[in-house]
C-alpha positions, -999 to +999 in steps of 0.1 A: +059+146-732+086+172-749+090+196-719+081+175-692+097+171-657+106+142-633+080+151-615+052+156-640+041+120-644+037+118-606+013+144-609-006+136-637-010+102-616-021+122-582-051+141-604-060+109-619-059+089-589-053+108-557-067+079-537-043+053-550-014+039-529+016+060-537+042+047-508+037+026-478+068+025-446+062+003-416+027+012-404+025+040-424+012+043-458+004+077-482-022+080-512-011+101-538-034+129-533-023+130-498+019+127-508+008+152-536-005+178-507+024+172-488+048+182-517+032+208-524+028+224-491+069+217-485+076+231-524+061+264-512+079+266-483+110+262-504+102+289-527+091+306-497+132+304-492+139+318-523+148+279-535+150+279-576+162+270-605+206+264-602+205+258-565+209+226-545+189+212-515+201+191-492+183+159-483+187+139-450+178+103-468+168+083-439+143+058-445+108+075-441+080+085-459+089+120-452+122+118-475+099+106-502+080+138-500+113+158-498+126+146-528+092+155-551+090+189-528+125+200-540+116+187-582+086+210-574+109+240-563+130+239-597+158+230-573+182+201-581+185+179-544+213+159-529+208+134-509+231+131-479+232+089-464+231+094-428+260+061-429+284+086-442+306+104-419+303+139-409+334+152-427+321+139-460+290+150-450+302+183-448+326+183-475+293+177-499+276+204-485+300+231-489+309+225-525+272+229-532+265+257-511+230+242-500+213+265-476+182+248-468+183+214-454+152+191-455+154+166-426+128+144-404+112+165-375+135+138-350+169+136-371+196+133-354+221+153-374+260+152-370+271+184-347+299+189-376+272+200-404+274+235-411+242+259-401+214+262-423+178+265-427+160+231-419+124+224-431+103+189-426+074+174-445+051+185-414+024+203-420-008+215-405-043+191-411-056+223-427-026+227-449-026+188-458-064+183-465-067+219-486-068+213-527-032+232-531-029+235-566+005+223-582+031+248-584+038+261-625+071+245-639+103+262-622+126+252-647+135+238-679+145+202-690+179+210-691+178+223-657+192+199-626+174+175-611+197+157-586+232+154-577+248+121-567+288+125-553+307+091-563+342+082-553+365+106-565+405+093-576+419+129-558+409+119-527+375+138-528+338+125-537+330+144-574+295+153-575+277+139-611+252+166-625+218+145-641+195+170-656+157+169-661+155+156-697+185+128-694+170+112-665+132+117-680+147+098-708+156+066-689+126+065-666+100+066-700+121+042-715+120+014-687+084+022-678+072+015-716+095-011-723+085-034-693+047-017-690+052-009-653+018+006-648-006+010-615-007-024-610+030-027-601+048-020-566+084-019-561+111-025-530+129+002-528+160-017-512+190+013-523+204+043-500+188+079-514+217+086-521+225+058-550+212+063-587+192+031-584+167+050-560+157+077-586+140+055-602+124+036-572+109+072-569+103+091-601+103+061-619+076+038-601+053+069-589+054+087-628+042+053-639+013+048-609+030+022-589+035+021-555+067+023-534+077-004-507+101+011-483+115-010-457+126+009-422+157+017-416+159-013-392+148-040-417+163-028-451+193-053-445+172-084-434+161-105-463+134-125-442+120-091-436+122-084-473+102-115-481+079-105-457+070-072-470+073-086-506+046-114-498+024-089-478+022-062-498+028-084-537+059-067-549+060-072-586+094-050-593+131-057-577+155-027-583+187-035-567+225-049-570+228-086-579+242-088-538+209-081-526+192-104-547+215-134-540+205-128-502+170-131-509+174-161-532+195-179-506+164-171-478+134-185-499+160-217-513+163-222-478+132-217-465+108-222-491+097-192-491+073-179-521+085-145-520+098-140-556+066-157-573+048-122-569+081-106-594+073-102-624+103-079-632+137-082-613+160-056-626+197-061-615+223-038-620+251-016-604+275-044-603+290-082-616+259-106-621+270-143-613+260-166-638+244-188-619+220-163-605+191-157-630+183-198-635+187-198-594+159-167-597+141-187-622+139-215-602+115-203-576+100-180-600+095-195-636+074-162-647+102-135-634+116-117-664+151-108-655+171-084-668+206-069-666+212-031-670+244-011-665+253+023-668+278+049-651+256+075-626+268+106-650+247+089-679+210+090-660+208+053-637+214+033-670+222+034-705+225-005-716+197-032-712+198-072-715+173-093-712+186-127-691+172-158-710+189-188-715+224-186-693+253-209-705+268-219-678+305-212-698+299-175-697+322-154-679+295-128-674+265-119-677+266-093-715+262-054-705+240-054-737+227-029-763+222+007-756+185+021-743+163+041-764+182+073-777+212+064-762+246+051-776+274+028-768+307+027-781+337+005-778+366+026-791+409+026-790+428+050-781+424+074-814+385+070-807+384+047-834+355+021-832+367-011-820+358-046-845+338-073-829+357-092-801+385-063-799+388-049-765+384-015-759+370+016-737+337+015-736+317+055-739+276+061-735+264+090-760+231+099-765+199+123-744+211+104-712+247+119-709+243+144-680+258+179-673+290+169-659+307+173-622+302+199-601+327+229-599+352+203-616+362+218-650+393+194-656+377+166-650+346+172-669+365+179-701+387+148-695+358+128-692+326+139-711+341+145-747+327+159-780+307+134-798+324+128-836+296+098-841+265+124-837+257+153-857+235+170-830+249+205-818+267+200-785+262+160-783+290+145-755+302+115-752+308+103-718+342+085-711+331+052-686+368+038-682+352+003-685+369-021-707+343-039-733+339-054-766+315-058-791+297-096-794+286-111-828+248-104-816+250-072-810+255-064-773+286-059-754+308-078-733+320-060-699+352-068-690+364-046-660+378-011-653+403+002-673+418+028-640+417+023-604+380+025-601+363-009-587+329-019-575+325-033-536+286-046-532+275-020-561+292+010-544+317+027-572+345+033-553+378+043-567+409+030-550+425+067-555+402+084-525+412+056-508+448+060-511+446+098-509+428+095-476+457+072-460+482+089-474+469+125-454+474+103-419+507+118-404+524+084-398+522+077-434+549+075-463+534+061-495+507+040-496+491+017-527+452+005-521+442-029-543+409-051-542+416-077-562+391-104-572+389-138-557+380-172-569+345-167-558+344-130-569+344-112-546+367-081-538+382-069-506+401-037-501+436-043-491+459-011-481+501-017-481+511+012-463+549+024-460+548+045-426+573+071-414+606+065-403+590+070-364+572+040-363+588+009-352+583-019-379+585-056-372+585-089-394+545-092-401+535-133-395+508-136-419+526-133-450+558-148-468+568-112-479+602-105-468+595-064-472+563-067-454+559-056-420+537-050-389+532-018-375+497-027-346+504+012-334+500+030-367+476+008-379+451+012-347+454+050-355+449+046-396+416+027-388+401+051-364+411+082-392+396+064-421+366+053-397+356+094-395+370+101-433+354+074-452+321+054-459+319+019-443+323+003-476+353+017-488+372+009-453+403-020-461+397-052-447+436-049-442+465-028-439+495-044-442+528-020-440+561-027-463+593-008-462+588+003-501+562-005-521+572-028-555+571-014-588+575-022-622+599-019-653+584+017-658+589+029-625+553+030-612+536+009-586+537-029-588+496-034-587+498-070-606+526-081-575+503-064-551+472-080-561+488-116-560+499-110-524+466-094-514+452-128-525+476-150-505+479-131-469+482-165-446+514-181-461+524-215-456+561-208-436+541-192-409+545-209-376+513-225-365+506-244-335+494-277-347+464-295-340+475-323-314+442-341-306+415-353-327+387-330-317+413-304-319+417-321-361+382-320-365+376-279-355+402-271-374+389-283-406+357-269-402+375-232-392+391-237-425+365-247-447+345-215-424+370-188-428+388-199-461+421-196-448+444-226-454+466-221-421+449-213-386+467-216-353+447-239-325+448-206-305+439-178-328+409-159-323+377-169-344+366-130-345+405-118-350+405-139-384+379-118-397+348-140-380+315-122-380+279-134-362+267-148-394+296-164-398+297-178-361+264-190-367+276-208-400+302-228-377+287-236-348+260-249-367+293-271-382+302-281-347+271-291-336+263-316-370+298-329-360+301-333-325+265-343-314+263-309-292+241-276-289+267-248-288+259-209-287+269-177-298+276-173-259+302-202-262+324-188-290+324-159-277+337-171-244+358-198-265+368-179-297+400-205-305+398-241-315+420-249-280+396-236-259+363-247-281+383-284-277+383-281-241+348-272-237+337-302-261+358-326-239+342-313-207+314-337-192+295-299-190+297-291-220+283-266-233+290-251-198+265-233-179+270-200-173+274-184-140+303-162-145+305-129-166+320-133-193+352-109-203+349-092-235+379-066-228+401-071-203+419-040-200+434-023-169+429-020-129+400+005-135+364-006-126+348-036-149+317-019-169+296-048-166+265-052-194+232-069-189+221-080-224+188-076-243+160-100-242+181-120-267+212-129-245+228-112-275+264-104-265+280-097-304+262-058-292+285-059-261+314-070-287+308-043-310+304-016-283+337-029-262+364-028-290+354+008-295+354+019-261+391+028-249+416-004-246+421+004-208+386+000-199+378-034-191+345-048-206+321-076-193+288-093-204+265-112-182+253-140-193+215-151-184+203-186-169+188-209-201+208-189-231+219-223-242+190-242-243+194-259-209+194-245-177+162-231-167+154-193-173+144-171-146+110-156-151+115-126-123+140-091-128+142-098-093+159-137-100+176-120-130+189-094-114+208-116-083+218-141-107+240-114-123+249-099-094+265-132-084+286-132-118+299-095-106+310-100-072+331-134-089+345-111-112+348-078-088+343-089-050+342-049-039+323-018-054+325+006-071+305-008-098+300+004-133+263-012-147+249-003-179+222-025-197+202-024-232+166-028-233+156-053-207+188-054-198+188-016-184+154-025-161+174-055-148+208-031-142+187-006-126+175-036-100+207-043-096+223-015-083+192-009-058+206-041-044+241-036-043+233-004-027+216-013-004+242-043+003+260-013+013+281-013-022+291+019-043+275+020-076+295+049-097+273+046-123+243+035-138+236+032-180+202+030-191+205+022-227+172+025-246+153+006-218+119+007-204+110+025-177+088-005-163+058-031-175+058-048-213+065-015-236+055-021-274+093-021-281+094-056-266+071-068-290+089-048-318+122-059-308+113-095-308+098-093-347+134-079-356+150-106-335+132-132-352+136-120-386+170-120-381+167-155-365+151-166-399+176-152-419+207-165-401+190-198-401+184-201-437+218-194-448+232-214-426+211-242-437+219-236-472+257-232-463+259-264-443+235-291-461+216-288-427+178-283-414+165-249-410+163-245-372+128-226-370+130-218-336+160-208-315+175-232-286+169-203-259+132-194-269+124-204-236+144-179-221+135-148-242+092-160-231+107-163-197+121-130-198+091-111-216+068-126-189+093-108-162+095-075-177+056-076-183+052-083-142+080-060-136+074-027-113+109-009-110+108+015-075+127+044-070+172+042-076+184+076-070+217+067-078+241+078-109+223+075-137+225+083-172+198+073-196+206+070-237+179+069-256+176+057-296+165+086-319+140+070-342+110+056-318+092+029-338+054+029-348+029+027-327+042+041-296+060+070-318+041+099-304+036+087-266+074+086-260+078+120-279+056+136-254+073+121-226+108+110-238+127+112-202+097+083-188+124+078-162+126+108-149+085+114-154+076+079-137+098+094-108+122+062-109+156+079-108+166+117-099+153+144-120+184+161-126+194+126-144+209+133-176+189+118-212+215+115-244+199+109-275+219+082-297+212+080-338+190+050-349+165+029-335+161+007-311+176-026-330+204-004-350+219+020-324+246-013-319+250-011-359+276+007-378+278+038-377+259+048-349+274+023-324+304+049-330+282+071-315+272+056-289+304+041-276+316+082-276+287+088-255+294+059-233+330+066-230+324+104-219+300+094-191+328+067-176+359+093-186+333+117-161+330+093-130+366+076-135+383+108-134+404+119-106+395+137-081+412+171-071+436+169-042+435+197-019+469+206-010+480+218+027+511+246+027 
């Protein structure tokens, strides 16, 4: 409809079918009428604040129903929204807010905002029942089709992200084309996996709601779990998939391994944002023959997508899936350096034209004039082309083949990354003189970011044993400092996987950095010449073969640490599955944490008691002579959470994990908190015979740690500090059931991938299921007594439904129940019960715990006698 805005389609659907489902997330849902009324209430509040066309409103983009309300309200108020991803570093968020001059921030009531964000008016989606139930008229249009609808930041080569400005008419053209092309309507539901700071989410919200469909929004704790996606797709009969190919690969792998029918309800799978593996479409169709698989492409600057290619028959010999043909009212061009069209088959730079071309970059007139140029092929006044920086060529059938990037920009898991931004950020570190960042694609099509750094002279360099390059050095001091520095400057997806030192960067014949040479070096980091301790017996040789296969490294020392070589929790599960199959044993993750090298794992396998009976605490971080921080794990006995936390505490702080009986599936588990506490105290005393003690516990581990503190003080020991991390005060809270569901989803996902990667059977029930059941019984029956020693309570800010309202009324229930001193501090930490140990939340959690440790471990002031 001429003159329409991106929210008008939603408003029309709300008038026509107010009782239709609009959005569902967790246990909550909103109809079109409810959603429209809430958005109208908030839009009027925005207008009362003076918000209107030409202004930006910041949206704290958590995965909640409120965020959908926020986005619609901004559009109704006539302003443009800019989404702030909670996973971004504070510095990046502050830059975005400063550049947009946003004076209003829309955030959920319980949102934990970084302290570094500037002060501004904060509104939320909550409203009085009377306001929501009233029939509130839609606001008259407060802006026009050429006014901005949203601003999305992409990576910038200068070291700062750049904001792409998109107006209503541009994005509405894309939304309407997709909906009409694929007949999207009220019977459709989309699984909204993309971040609200990623432009695929614009279709999820405004495209689907404009067509009368429904949004199925995974909550924050499950938006990266394929088993959870499959459950949502089945439960809600999801019909449309709209996400980057890597996420579809994960869902396909889960369905292939488990036999899940999750894909069968999908009638449309839209894949975009990154390379599509040539084998993926056929794998989708084998699971769901009626699904239409479509490739979509286009830069953020051109309103989500500009090209489409329906994927039907795929030739396995194809190097890639074609980019496709232009969408309605858009144009695609392949041009040479003089802006002349390239003949069929001749590579050139891709340009996008037509109505979808956005306004340009916010506050970047220079870059806008460079990338947005006058369209020489259009007779429309003011028509422009966007220079993509992509290399492509026309195919004989009229489609474009995408050939990669011309400049220094790459896609990492669907995120557009300017390597120049990473370089500029590293270059500002005081220990760096020069830097080059590369991201070569390996034989599997994966990219990893590698930084080559020339440090300042004040850092002493030694030869780096991980490379054959005579000019490459090791500099652990500045590398450690750099990683800490980058963690607060860049999003996680932009962090280099390796930082390598050199005396100087290689130059090509024309004096530029020889990036091809660095690409080759990055792809061959582990050399044949590296001194390696060879396998000394048959067990070590067999383990070595498994490690090489899993880690894809040609040379591994039998004393190399699995996790230092790049192993993570998923690779650990795959590794242990291979080891179990090879040696007919039943190792657990705790075995690998305790024996992370081939030599120590081989000794475990040779022992008569393999796997070992765990009656000792595991040293996660050794540290110095400070008291050990003992950590009681959650109901699953997962030690990866302890490892994630310990790696972020001071290097001098020793951290030991307590291991429950029965985690190996063989020892009988304990089924009372008292028995678990006594078992753990024996481990504590073996590692540290006398106090003072530092105790911490997560979830059920908190209840156990409190019982340990009581028993130790009764025995005359000093407990300097007890840290309760999202722990229940007593009895069986709904949290435990919720946490167990999250665990089961994670287990099913890991098991499905393991089954596919190893060819082994799917392990439907974890070996330590009996221990989990026993611990749940223990907590159900537990009635904690008072402990008045030094205690800190740490709570997750995002609380799971349905206990949210109860905890909101009494968030300090340990104090409320008089189980701790009434003055015990309560500290809120980002995330929910399942994600407080995930990045970036674990960084904040570690800082909070470190502050408490520093407080109690600080030396007492000495009295000077004169």
